C-alpha positions as CSV (number, residue, x, y, z in Angstrom):
1,M,-22.4,5.6,14.7
2,V,-19.1,5.7,16.3
3,Q,-18.8,2.0,15.8
4,V,-19.5,1.9,12.2
5,L,-17.1,5.1,11.6
6,F,-14.1,3.2,13.7
7,G,-14.9,0.2,11.3
8,L,-14.5,2.4,8.2
9,A,-11.3,3.9,9.6
10,V,-9.8,0.4,10.4
11,A,-11.1,-1.7,7.8
12,P,-9.0,-0.3,4.4
13,A,-5.9,-1.0,6.2
14,L,-6.8,-4.6,7.1
15,I,-8.0,-5.2,3.8
16,C,-4.8,-4.0,2.0
17,G,-2.9,-6.3,4.6
18,V,-4.8,-9.3,3.5
19,Y,-4.4,-8.6,-0.1
20,M,-0.7,-8.2,0.3
21,Y,-0.8,-11.8,2.5
22,I,-2.5,-13.3,-0.3
23,R,0.0,-12.0,-2.9
24,D,2.7,-13.4,-1.0
25,K,1.8,-16.9,-2.6
26,Y,5.0,-18.8,-2.5
27,E,5.9,-18.8,1.2
28,H,3.8,-17.0,3.6
29,E,5.2,-14.9,6.3
30,P,4.6,-15.8,9.9
31,L,1.3,-14.1,11.2
32,R,2.9,-13.1,14.5
33,L,5.6,-11.3,12.6
34,L,3.2,-9.5,10.1
35,F,1.2,-8.5,13.4
36,A,4.6,-7.1,14.9
37,G,5.1,-5.2,11.6
38,L,1.5,-3.8,12.0
39,L,1.9,-2.9,15.6
40,A,5.2,-1.4,15.2
41,G,3.8,1.0,12.3
42,A,0.9,1.5,15.0
43,I,3.3,2.7,17.5
44,I,5.5,5.0,15.5
45,T,2.7,7.2,14.8
46,F,3.3,8.8,17.9
47,P,6.9,9.8,17.8
48,I,6.4,10.8,14.2
49,M,3.6,13.2,15.3
50,R,6.1,14.6,17.8
51,T,8.7,15.0,15.5
52,S,6.9,16.3,12.4
53,G,5.0,19.0,14.9
54,F,8.7,20.1,15.8
55,I,10.0,20.4,12.0
56,A,6.6,22.3,11.5
57,G,7.8,24.9,13.7
58,F,10.6,25.7,11.3
59,T,8.1,26.4,8.4
60,P,9.6,29.4,6.2
61,V,7.0,31.9,4.9
62,L,7.3,31.0,1.1
63,G,3.7,31.5,-0.1
64,Q,1.2,28.6,-0.3
65,M,3.1,26.5,-3.0
66,G,6.4,26.6,-1.0
67,E,4.9,26.0,2.4
68,A,3.1,22.8,0.6
69,V,6.6,21.6,-0.5
70,F,8.1,22.1,2.9
71,T,5.5,20.4,4.6
72,S,5.0,17.7,2.1
73,F,8.7,16.7,2.0
74,A,10.4,17.9,5.3
75,V,7.2,17.8,7.7
76,A,5.5,14.5,6.5
77,G,7.5,12.7,3.9
78,F,10.7,12.8,5.8
79,T,9.7,11.7,9.0
80,E,7.0,9.3,8.2
81,E,9.4,7.3,5.9
82,A,12.5,7.8,8.3
83,F,10.6,6.0,11.2
84,K,9.1,3.6,8.7
85,F,12.5,2.5,7.5
86,A,13.8,2.3,11.0
87,A,11.1,0.3,12.0
88,L,11.5,-2.2,9.0
89,Y,15.1,-2.5,9.7
90,F,15.2,-3.3,13.3
91,L,12.1,-5.7,12.7
92,I,13.1,-7.8,10.0
93,W,16.9,-7.0,8.2
94,R,18.5,-9.9,10.6
95,N,15.3,-12.0,10.7
96,R,15.6,-15.6,9.0
97,N,12.0,-14.8,7.4
98,L,13.5,-12.5,5.2
99,N,14.3,-15.2,2.8
100,E,12.9,-14.2,-0.7
101,P,12.9,-10.8,-2.2
102,V,8.7,-10.1,-1.8
103,D,9.4,-10.6,1.8
104,G,10.8,-7.2,2.1
105,I,7.7,-5.8,0.3
106,V,5.3,-7.4,2.6
107,Y,6.8,-6.5,6.0
108,A,7.5,-2.8,4.5
109,V,3.6,-2.7,3.7
110,F,2.5,-4.1,7.3
111,I,4.7,-1.4,8.8
112,S,3.2,1.3,6.4
113,L,-0.4,0.1,7.1
114,G,0.3,0.0,10.9
115,F,0.7,3.7,10.5
116,A,-1.9,4.3,8.1
117,M,-4.6,2.7,10.1
118,V,-3.7,5.1,13.6
119,E,-3.7,8.1,11.4
120,N,-6.9,7.1,9.4
121,V,-8.5,6.8,13.2
122,L,-7.2,10.3,13.9
123,Y,-8.4,11.9,10.7
124,V,-11.8,10.4,10.8
125,F,-12.6,11.2,14.3
126,H,-11.0,14.9,14.2
127,P,-13.7,17.3,15.2
128,Q,-13.5,19.5,12.4
129,M,-12.0,17.4,9.0
130,G,-13.5,14.0,10.3
131,G,-16.5,12.2,9.6
132,F,-18.0,9.8,7.0
133,E,-16.7,11.6,3.9
134,T,-13.4,11.8,5.4
135,A,-13.3,8.2,6.1
136,F,-14.6,7.1,2.6
137,M,-12.0,9.4,0.6
138,R,-9.3,8.0,2.9
139,A,-10.2,4.3,2.3
140,L,-10.0,4.8,-1.2
141,V,-6.8,7.1,-1.8
142,S,-4.5,7.7,1.2
143,V,-4.5,4.2,2.9
144,P,-3.7,2.6,-0.1
145,S,-1.0,4.7,-1.1
146,H,0.7,4.4,2.4
147,G,0.7,0.8,1.5
148,F,2.3,1.5,-1.7
149,F,4.9,3.8,-0.1
150,G,5.7,0.6,1.8
151,V,6.0,-1.2,-1.6
152,I,8.6,1.1,-2.9
153,M,10.8,0.9,0.3
154,G,10.5,-2.9,0.6
155,Y,11.4,-3.2,-2.9
156,F,15.0,-1.4,-2.4
157,F,15.2,-2.8,1.0
158,A,14.9,-6.3,-0.3
159,L,17.6,-5.7,-2.9
160,A,19.9,-4.5,-0.4
161,K,19.7,-7.9,1.6
162,F,19.6,-10.2,-1.6
163,E,22.2,-8.0,-3.8
164,P,24.8,-7.5,-1.4
165,E,27.3,-6.0,-4.0
166,R,25.1,-3.0,-4.0
167,R,23.9,-2.9,-1.0
168,T,24.4,0.6,0.3
169,R,22.8,2.0,-2.9
170,H,19.8,0.1,-2.3
171,M,19.6,0.8,1.2
172,I,19.8,4.5,0.5
173,M,17.3,4.1,-2.2
174,A,14.8,2.0,0.4
175,F,14.6,5.5,2.2
176,L,15.0,8.3,-0.5
177,A,12.4,6.6,-3.1
178,P,9.4,6.4,-1.0
179,W,10.2,10.0,0.4
180,I,10.4,11.4,-2.9
181,V,7.4,10.1,-4.0
182,H,5.4,10.9,-0.6
183,G,6.6,14.4,-1.1
184,I,5.3,14.6,-4.4
185,Y,1.9,13.1,-3.6
186,N,1.2,15.3,-0.8
187,S,2.6,18.3,-2.8
188,L,0.1,17.9,-5.4
189,L,-2.8,17.6,-2.7
190,L,-1.5,20.6,-0.7
191,S,-0.6,22.9,-3.6
192,G,-4.0,24.7,-3.8
193,Q,-3.1,25.0,-7.7
194,A,-5.9,23.3,-10.0
195,W,-3.5,22.1,-12.8
196,L,-1.7,20.2,-10.0
197,M,-4.9,18.6,-8.7
198,V,-5.7,17.4,-12.0
199,A,-2.0,15.8,-12.3
200,F,-2.7,14.1,-9.0
201,V,-4.9,11.6,-10.7
202,P,-2.7,10.4,-13.5
203,F,0.4,10.6,-10.9
204,L,-1.8,8.2,-8.6
205,V,-2.4,5.8,-11.5
206,V,1.3,5.6,-12.4
207,F,2.6,5.4,-8.9
208,W,0.2,2.5,-7.7
209,L,0.6,0.7,-11.4
210,D,4.5,0.9,-10.8
211,G,4.1,-0.5,-7.0
212,L,2.1,-3.8,-8.6
213,R,4.7,-4.1,-11.0
214,K,7.4,-4.0,-8.3
215,I,5.4,-6.6,-6.3
216,K,5.1,-8.9,-9.5
217,R,9.1,-8.8,-10.3
218,H,10.0,-9.9,-6.5
219,L,7.5,-12.5,-6.8
220,S,8.9,-13.8,-9.9
221,A,12.4,-13.8,-8.3
222,S,11.3,-16.2,-5.5
223,P,13.3,-19.1,-4.9
224,F,10.2,-21.1,-3.8
225,K,8.4,-20.3,-7.1
226,N,9.4,-24.1,-8.4
227,N,7.7,-25.4,-5.0
228,A,4.3,-24.0,-5.4
């Protein structure tokens, strides 16, 4: 039973990673570097937990909605996306394998999935919140969403690399955009407001479709497209 639960916790991130690898159809990235991205995402889980725990200690008394927004933006969204951005920058910014726009998305997604995989294991095996129901729900929503946070980050990160005349703006957006989307995502789930919970579904659909469009847009700009 433990092995099955562990498989359900790990499989969604691996499946999303395989999907992203296949989508990068014009020039596949080195597997060792993709594994490094996955490993980096897994490793940053632990400083993220420490940092978010520290920030959570400053949560103001603002009622359920206010505290949900603070937790979503300051505790979860900020710390997770900041560490992912740092991992992405140090792993790939000066690497010669960042040679087409979609590569920024690929590496950002793998880092995000590495984090999502470890976080998923921790949730699924949590004594109160864990179990098979948690595993299935997070496989359908949480893990793919982390992948799409990576798509947003990688999209702007690649623009910063390949549009140097607007590098500063794109680098800011590479952190700011996923942070805002992540914050909204968590706020809708934690709000406790029925109408906001209902709004979560269309938000998720728009968010994921936009991510797929971003992947397609960077793929279409590949310099290797005509060689495929």
